[in-house]
C-alpha positions, 0 to 999 in steps of 0.5 A: 336463092333458097337452095343456097340459104343456110338452114335454121332448125326450130323445135317448138315451131307450133308454140307462141315463140316458135311461130314468130321465130319461123316467121322472122328467120324465114326472111333470111334463112331456110327454116326447118320447123317440123310439127311436134309429131314430126320432131318428138324431142324425146325420140333420140333416133328421130331427132338425130336423123332430122339433124343429120338429114338437114345439117342446120348451121343453127338450131333454136330449141324452143320446145318444152313442157311449159305448164308450170302446175302441170309439171308438178302433176306429171313429173316424168313428162317434165323431165322427159321433155325439158331435161332429157329432150334438151339432152337429146337435141344437144347431142344431135346438134353436136353430131351435126356440128350445129350451134344451139340456142336454148330457150330457158326461163326465169323459174331457175331462180328462187325469187328471194333476191328482190333485185333483178337477176343477172346471169351470174346469180345463183340458181335455185328453182322452186318447182319441177318446171324450174328444175327440169329447165335448169337440167336442160341448161346443164346438158347444153353447157356440158355437151356443146361448146358453141351454145347460147342459153336464153332466159326469158319470162312471162311470154305473150303473143299470138297462137296460144292463150296467155296472161293477156287473153286470160285477163280479157276472157275473165273481164268478159265473164266477171265483174270482179276477180282476184289477181296475185299482187306480190309476184313480179317479173318482166312480160315479154312479147314473142315478136320482140324476143324473136327479133333478139334471137335473130340478132344473136343468129346474125352475130353467130353467122357473121362473127370474126375469129376471137369474137366471144359471145357464147354463153347465157343471156337474160332477155325480156322487155324492159321494166317489170310489174306484178301480175296485178299491175299487169292485169290493170294495164291490160284493162286500161288499154282495153278501156274496160271500166266496169271490172274490179280487180282484187289484189291477193297474195300468192300464198293465198292461191292454191297453185300446185307449183311454187313460184318465185316471188321476184324473178325480174331479169336483168338484160344488161349483158345482152344489151351491151353485147348485142347493142339492142334493148327491148322496148318497155313491156307496156309498149309491147303489150299495147301493140299486141292488144291493138293487133289482137283486140282491134 
């Protein structure tokens, strides 16, 4: 019965990932997924009151200021939301005895390694977005013993514009457009990531004493590509043949924020600990496009 189900609290429930999290967790738990105006993560009193009211056994903190260039333009907001907001959520979770899963980013890395990043690799963010998300990680580690930090990359899914929707829109408007060819990472489908987080939650819910799995994990669909490769695959799946893509170096773009050139995530630790590997990004993209552009 609903009243006997454990409570899972989700921040950022209106976002791409938040929507999928709410959908999958609602099948097994009672989900509290307040809208942004009801759960302003920069309002400590409001957030703490919500946690004490519902006393969730698990909270998934997926809210954030994710506009990478926008963070450069509004540094104060970036720190308030990504760093201090995460501190507030972490303190509220500590007060209510709640386990926290925090969704972070590949942008905590510099991209200079040129090999897939492991959880133990040195962090060195290049942007305000990356720095504020890293500060969020540090607050979680400092304030909560029972926590999971997830780093992921290049999310796509329903409910919000993403790289795929942008490429499809450009293909309708232009016969030729430029795409960065020297930036690499792992596209990640929100449905697949939500399933992975559910597996983590299930492990937390059913673990035995001595089962140690808290900490940091990298989770992304398997494989990697450049933005240029990604765009070409999107057009191939969509069977668009009258559009030409021009490869361009990231240095030629006028981005406000510096971005890691190679931020591919190594998900081996997650695969080993939880016995689950996300499918190749190509299969995930194809499924999403078949559902979105049928």
